[in-house]
Backbone as CSV, one residue per row, in Angstrom:
resi,resn,N_x,N_y,N_z,CA_x,CA_y,CA_z,C_x,C_y,C_z
1,UNK,11.483,4.813,-11.977,10.764,5.840,-11.379,11.151,7.123,-11.492
2,UNK,10.387,8.131,-11.655,10.827,9.531,-11.674,11.113,10.039,-10.344
3,UNK,11.854,11.306,-10.253,12.138,11.989,-9.041,10.907,12.355,-8.322
4,UNK,10.929,12.196,-7.080,9.706,12.401,-6.218,8.881,11.163,-6.038
5,UNK,9.073,10.182,-6.761,8.324,8.872,-6.664,9.117,7.829,-5.935
6,UNK,8.312,7.035,-5.222,8.848,5.816,-4.615,8.403,5.728,-3.286
7,UNK,9.356,5.235,-2.311,8.929,4.955,-0.969,9.852,5.701,0.018
8,UNK,9.207,6.306,1.008,10.169,6.885,2.100,9.524,6.328,3.438
9,UNK,10.484,5.837,4.250,10.180,5.345,5.583,10.191,6.550,6.430
10,UNK,9.197,6.788,7.264,9.186,7.978,8.422,8.611,7.294,9.577
11,UNK,9.414,6.964,10.595,8.921,6.330,11.717,8.373,4.860,11.396
12,UNK,7.191,4.518,11.748,6.572,3.291,11.470,5.923,3.321,10.140
13,UNK,5.900,4.472,9.251,5.087,4.502,8.167,6.025,4.376,6.919
14,UNK,5.479,3.711,5.869,6.055,3.851,4.520,5.018,4.705,3.727
15,UNK,5.636,5.772,3.145,4.885,6.738,2.413,5.273,6.398,0.869
16,UNK,4.053,6.034,0.158,4.263,5.659,-1.182,3.865,6.911,-2.098
17,UNK,4.804,7.360,-2.891,4.619,8.627,-3.630,4.584,8.428,-5.092
18,UNK,3.600,8.901,-5.828,3.560,8.667,-7.224,2.590,7.523,-7.596
19,UNK,2.638,6.994,-8.943,1.620,5.967,-9.226,2.177,4.510,-8.683
20,UNK,1.187,3.654,-8.691,1.407,2.317,-8.514,0.715,1.595,-9.724
21,UNK,1.500,1.311,-10.671,1.031,0.829,-11.983,1.893,-0.288,-12.392
22,UNK,1.487,-1.084,-13.506,2.453,-2.173,-13.916,3.717,-1.587,-14.369
23,UNK,3.897,-0.316,-14.697,5.143,0.376,-15.096,6.232,0.267,-14.065
24,UNK,5.712,0.446,-12.695,6.685,0.683,-11.691,6.401,-0.404,-10.540
25,UNK,5.532,-1.349,-10.539,5.174,-2.106,-9.383,6.390,-3.062,-8.905
26,UNK,6.975,-3.557,-9.965,8.281,-4.385,-9.447,9.148,-3.667,-8.740
27,UNK,9.524,-2.441,-9.125,10.542,-1.682,-8.519,9.975,-1.308,-7.015
28,UNK,8.698,-0.994,-6.889,8.159,-0.515,-5.593,8.226,-1.930,-4.669
29,UNK,7.896,-3.026,-5.148,7.932,-4.287,-4.523,9.357,-4.531,-3.849
30,UNK,10.294,-4.370,-4.744,11.762,-4.571,-4.303,12.120,-3.433,-3.367
31,UNK,11.694,-2.272,-3.675,12.101,-1.167,-2.722,11.484,-1.380,-1.287
32,UNK,10.124,-1.640,-1.280,9.474,-1.706,-0.059,9.600,-3.003,0.822
33,UNK,9.781,-4.016,0.161,9.731,-5.356,0.917,10.753,-5.241,2.102
34,UNK,12.011,-4.798,1.903,12.915,-4.865,2.920,12.644,-3.929,4.130
35,UNK,11.728,-2.826,3.795,11.385,-1.840,4.744,10.206,-2.299,5.675
36,UNK,9.510,-3.446,5.238,8.476,-3.804,6.166,8.975,-4.465,7.351
37,UNK,8.410,-3.855,8.580,8.735,-4.249,9.905,7.426,-4.406,10.627
38,UNK,7.515,-5.021,11.892,6.376,-5.264,12.697,5.481,-3.912,12.891
39,UNK,4.372,-3.879,12.649,3.504,-2.625,12.993,3.620,-1.642,11.774
40,UNK,4.211,-2.018,10.742,4.331,-1.084,9.632,3.089,-0.478,9.054
41,UNK,2.955,0.723,8.919,1.850,1.307,8.231,2.311,1.790,6.807
42,UNK,1.442,1.323,5.808,1.675,1.711,4.410,0.636,2.909,4.274
43,UNK,1.180,4.034,3.848,0.366,5.235,3.701,0.373,5.558,2.248
44,UNK,-0.947,5.658,1.710,-1.093,5.809,0.245,-1.628,7.240,-0.025
45,UNK,-1.356,8.125,0.917,-2.076,9.553,0.605,-1.461,10.222,-0.419
46,UNK,-0.211,9.807,-0.915,0.470,10.561,-1.981,0.532,9.758,-3.271
47,UNK,-0.295,8.775,-3.333,-0.445,7.963,-4.550,-1.298,8.681,-5.619
48,UNK,-0.687,8.848,-6.797,-1.238,9.640,-7.839,-2.152,8.734,-8.837
49,UNK,-1.777,7.553,-9.036,-2.490,6.800,-10.010,-2.311,5.233,-9.747
50,UNK,-3.312,4.436,-9.935,-3.292,2.954,-9.599,-3.866,2.330,-10.744
51,UNK,-3.528,1.023,-10.916,-4.120,-0.134,-11.750,-4.175,-1.251,-10.940
52,UNK,-4.575,-2.301,-11.398,-4.638,-3.516,-10.699,-3.397,-4.019,-9.977
53,UNK,-2.336,-3.599,-10.503,-0.927,-3.923,-10.008,-0.881,-3.482,-8.393
54,UNK,-1.653,-2.205,-8.152,-1.531,-1.755,-6.868,-1.985,-2.796,-5.736
55,UNK,-3.383,-3.369,-6.146,-3.800,-4.509,-5.357,-2.836,-5.602,-5.270
56,UNK,-2.286,-6.029,-6.235,-1.263,-7.060,-6.012,-0.119,-6.793,-5.318
57,UNK,0.405,-5.612,-5.356,1.502,-5.115,-4.570,1.031,-5.113,-2.994
58,UNK,-0.093,-4.685,-2.685,-0.489,-4.734,-1.277,-0.784,-5.933,-0.735
59,UNK,-1.216,-6.994,-1.621,-1.493,-8.409,-1.241,-0.131,-9.096,-0.951
60,UNK,0.843,-8.802,-1.852,2.137,-9.323,-1.588,2.840,-8.758,-0.361
61,UNK,2.840,-7.553,-0.077,3.395,-6.937,1.221,2.693,-7.648,2.448
62,UNK,1.283,-7.734,2.328,0.427,-8.278,3.459,0.932,-9.805,3.664
63,UNK,1.077,-10.613,2.630,1.575,-11.780,2.843,2.981,-11.976,3.283
64,UNK,3.854,-11.100,2.931,5.234,-11.106,3.461,5.198,-10.823,4.919
65,UNK,4.437,-9.857,5.370,4.371,-9.388,6.788,3.719,-10.544,7.523
66,UNK,2.618,-10.968,7.180,2.022,-12.254,7.835,3.005,-13.469,7.894
67,UNK,3.711,-13.557,6.875,4.630,-14.822,6.818,5.712,-14.668,7.897
68,UNK,6.034,-13.371,8.323,6.989,-13.262,9.336,6.307,-12.931,10.689
69,UNK,5.010,-13.123,10.772,4.238,-12.972,11.950,4.100,-11.492,12.480
70,UNK,4.173,-10.618,11.378,4.141,-9.195,11.694,2.722,-8.683,11.113
71,UNK,2.372,-7.417,11.550,1.100,-6.908,11.232,1.327,-5.638,10.374
72,UNK,0.621,-5.581,9.243,0.667,-4.446,8.397,-0.588,-3.766,8.345
73,UNK,-0.599,-2.462,8.285,-1.711,-1.640,8.131,-1.749,-0.827,6.932
74,UNK,-2.821,-0.557,6.168,-2.804,0.256,5.049,-3.739,1.371,5.354
75,UNK,-3.223,2.602,5.066,-4.144,3.780,5.402,-4.146,4.681,4.213
76,UNK,-5.190,5.555,4.223,-5.323,6.708,3.094,-5.348,5.972,1.649
77,UNK,-6.256,4.869,1.562,-6.284,4.218,0.372,-6.925,4.894,-0.733
78,UNK,-6.227,5.001,-1.979,-6.802,5.338,-3.103,-8.132,4.822,-3.491
79,UNK,-9.213,5.582,-3.916,-10.473,5.014,-3.955,-10.471,3.804,-5.062
80,UNK,-9.671,3.933,-6.097,-9.710,2.930,-7.097,-9.075,1.603,-6.536
81,UNK,-8.267,1.702,-5.560,-7.761,0.389,-5.031,-8.897,-0.337,-4.279
82,UNK,-9.695,0.648,-3.498,-10.979,0.116,-2.831,-11.838,-0.590,-3.877
83,UNK,-12.038,-0.005,-4.891,-12.938,-0.552,-6.031,-12.444,-1.822,-6.555
84,UNK,-11.217,-1.839,-6.863,-10.564,-3.034,-7.476,-10.489,-4.096,-6.578
85,UNK,-10.197,-3.872,-5.385,-10.081,-4.971,-4.219,-11.551,-5.633,-4.160
86,UNK,-12.576,-4.832,-4.126,-13.940,-5.315,-4.047,-14.241,-6.149,-5.382
87,UNK,-13.948,-5.636,-6.421,-14.073,-6.257,-7.617,-13.526,-7.610,-7.830
88,UNK,-12.302,-7.661,-7.341,-11.592,-8.866,-7.367,-11.866,-9.836,-6.101
89,UNK,-12.669,-9.390,-5.302,-13.079,-10.202,-3.988,-11.948,-10.415,-3.018
90,UNK,-11.097,-9.469,-2.980,-9.964,-9.479,-1.977,-9.941,-8.510,-0.934
91,UNK,-10.956,-7.749,-0.886,-10.907,-6.533,-0.058,-10.764,-7.024,1.505
92,UNK,-11.232,-8.143,1.891,-11.201,-8.665,3.175,-9.715,-9.157,3.552
93,UNK,-8.963,-9.439,2.531,-7.488,-9.867,2.750,-6.528,-8.739,3.019
94,UNK,-6.898,-7.476,2.638,-6.212,-6.298,2.770,-6.342,-5.604,4.061
95,UNK,-5.406,-5.396,4.953,-5.613,-4.747,6.274,-5.853,-3.226,6.188
96,UNK,-6.949,-2.749,5.609,-7.009,-1.544,5.343,-7.757,-0.834,6.417
97,UNK,-7.061,0.245,6.966,-7.656,1.016,8.093,-8.851,1.841,7.671
98,UNK,-10.048,1.918,8.308,-10.999,2.635,7.892,-10.775,4.220,8.192
99,UNK,-11.165,4.977,7.398,-10.989,6.422,7.733,-11.909,6.803,8.964
100,UNK,-11.061,7.832,9.787,-11.933,8.269,10.980,-12.845,9.367,10.320
101,UNK,-13.925,9.660,11.117,-14.871,10.713,10.744,-14.221,12.085,10.460
102,UNK,-13.132,12.262,11.310,-12.455,13.637,11.129,-11.692,13.661,9.755
103,UNK,-11.108,12.562,9.550,-10.368,12.563,8.175,-11.202,12.233,6.948
104,UNK,-12.457,11.809,7.114,-13.364,11.481,6.007,-14.012,12.718,5.556
105,UNK,-14.185,13.791,6.424,-14.855,15.006,6.013,-14.053,15.967,5.224
């Protein structure tokens, strides 16, 4: 990963910075998995590029959290992640927070 890319934990949130693609998804999985805690929010507002690996990453983190009886929430989702999750039929498996009217405008 390049400088300025990766994951930063701030309070209950994990902020993902940079792309989530096949080139870096394994590093993100390994970096993020130990940071998942009960009530963790995964914030994707600083994601710059995605491919289908992003959906796989979010599904894996969701399974890990659920396996420990914890709740994961995903917010500020890149539009391509939404499209890909619908295309693959997994959108109902991802705990994506719907944007509020204030943040959607």
